[in-house]
N, C-alpha and C positions, 0 to 999 in steps of 0.2 A: 366254294364256287356257286352253289345253289343260291346262297344269300346274295352274292354279287349279281347273279343273273336277275333275281327278283328285284333288287334295288334298281338295276338298269331298266327293267321293264316298267317299274313304277315311275321312274324319272321320265322315261320316254312318253308314257301315257299322260303324265301331268303336263308335259310340254304340249302335247297334242290337244288336250282339253283347253289349256290356256290359249293356244293358237285359234281354236274355234271361237272362244269368247271374244277375242279382239280382232278377228279376221286377219290373222297373221300368216305369213308364208315363210318358206325357206328360200331366200333370194339367191340370185346368181352371185358367184364369188370371183373376185379378181385378186391375184396375189400382188397387189400394189396398195400403197396407202391412198385410197380414193373413196369417193362416195358418188353415186348417181341414183338418187332416190326420187321416186314419183309417189305422190299422195301419201306421204308418211304421216302417221298419227301417233301422238303420245298415248300409250295404252291405258294408263291410269286415268287420264283426262277423258279418253274415249268411253271407258266404263262408267265414269261419274256422270258424264253428260247423257249417255245412253239411258241411264236409270231415270233421268228427268225428261226423257223424250227429246233431247237436243242432239245436234251433230257437231263433230269437231271439224274445223276448217283444216284441210290437209295441207301438207308442206312438200314442196319440191326443193331439192338441195343437190348441188353438184360441186364437188371438190376434186381437183386433179392437179397434175404438175403445172398446168398453165393457169390454174385458178386455185392457188393454195390457201389463201386467206380470205374469208368473207367477213366484212364489217357490217353489222346490222344496226341501223338507226331507225328513228321514227318516234311517234308520240308515246307518252306513258299510256299503259293499258292497251297498247297496240299489238302485243304478242311477242315481243322480242325475247323475253326470258323463257317463255314456253317453247319458242323455236329452238333456243339454245339447249334447254333441258331435253327436248325431243332428240336433238342430234346426239347428245351424250348418252342418253339412255338406250336408244336403239342401237348405236354402235357397240355399246358394252354388252347388250343382250345378244347381238349377233356373235361377238367374239367369245361369249360364254355358251354358244350353241343353242340359243333360244330363238324360235321363230319370231319374226318382226312384222308389224302391221304396215306394209308398204304394197305398192302395185307389183304385179308379176315381173315387169321388165326392169325393176330396180336392181342395181348392182352394189355390192359391199366389198370393200377392201379390208386390209388388216393394218392397224396401227399398234406398234409394239409398246408405245407409251401414250397414255391419255392423261393429260394434266388439266385439272379443273379448278377454277376459282369462281364459285358462286355463293351468294349469300354473305352474311356477316360473321366472320370468324374471330371477333374480338373475344378476349379471354382474360378474366381477372386473375385466374390462377397463374397464367404464364405472362402476366403483365403486358398484354398485347391490346392496343387500341385497334379500331377498325382500320386505320391507316397503316399501322405497324403490321397487322396481319396480312394485308394486301401486299405490302412490300416484301414480307417474308415469302409469300407465295411466288412473287415475281422473281425473287432470288433463286428459288428452287427451279422455276420454269426455265430460267436462263441456264442454269447448271445442267439440266437434263434435256433441253430441247434439241432435236436433231431431225433428220430427214424422214424418220419413221414415227414422228410424234404428232398427236392431235391435241391442240390447245383450245380449251373452252373457257372464256372469261366473260362474266356478266358485269355490266356497268363498268367497262374498262376505264380506268383513270379516276374513279371516284374515291372518296374518303379523305380528300385533302382540298386545299384551296384550288379553285378551278384552273388558274394559270399554272400552278405547280403540278397539279395532277395531270393536266393535259400534256405538259412538257415531258414529264416522266413517262407517261403512257406512250408518247411518240417514240421515245428512246427504246423502251421495251419492245414495241412493235417492230421497229427496224432490226433489233437484235434477233427476235424470233424469225423475221423474214430472212435475214442473212444466214441464219443457221439452217434454212430450208424446211422449217416446220410448217405444218398445216394447222388451220385453226378457224374457229367461228367465234367472233367477238361481238358484243353489243356495246353501244356507247351513245352519249348525247354530245360529245365534244366535237366541235367543228374542225379543230386543227388535226384531229386524227382522221377524219373523213377526207380532208384535203391531202394528207400524207398518203392515204391509200390510193387516191387518184394518180399519184406519181409512182406507184409501185406496180410494175408490169404484171406480176403474178398475184395481185390482190385486187379485190373488187368491192365496191360499195353496194349494199342492198338496203331496202327500206320497207318497213311495215306500214300498212295503211291503217288508219284508225277505224 
């Protein structure tokens, strides 16, 4: 019991010291799959830029039953991927009991499944090309997506011919939507942006250069 208590105290102290370093708080909790974040910051990016005397541009993000899927577009180097990584990291930190760098009035919900497709997962050992790896991820996403799922996909639809990739991405997006899943996705494809315009519980967002 003494060792367990010491481990708990050490863990709690480590979380508190980390929270001080990144200006993190314990936000409000809602027992629903939702996000209402004000001035959220990626903690690792915050520490990196702070060491160089620079500031992170904070992020506001809202996901709820009326706005389940956010599609982010915009120019290269506009911050789409950083936005997506921030969403995934902060949500995971919160669900692991770690304070998060957001404003005091922010609210966090709980997602029972967080499905992520970021980066290039091609593998020589498993005979997976970039395209095949994305398709495998989409297969698993469709299998497990439900009303308590958060889906995070970077460069949605890439890895193939633009026409084929855009068409497949549209099919996957409609399937995620029909299953009631929540998500933040980034893309350059116009057809996906147009599809989102016709989905009542999805919304287009854009980064400025």
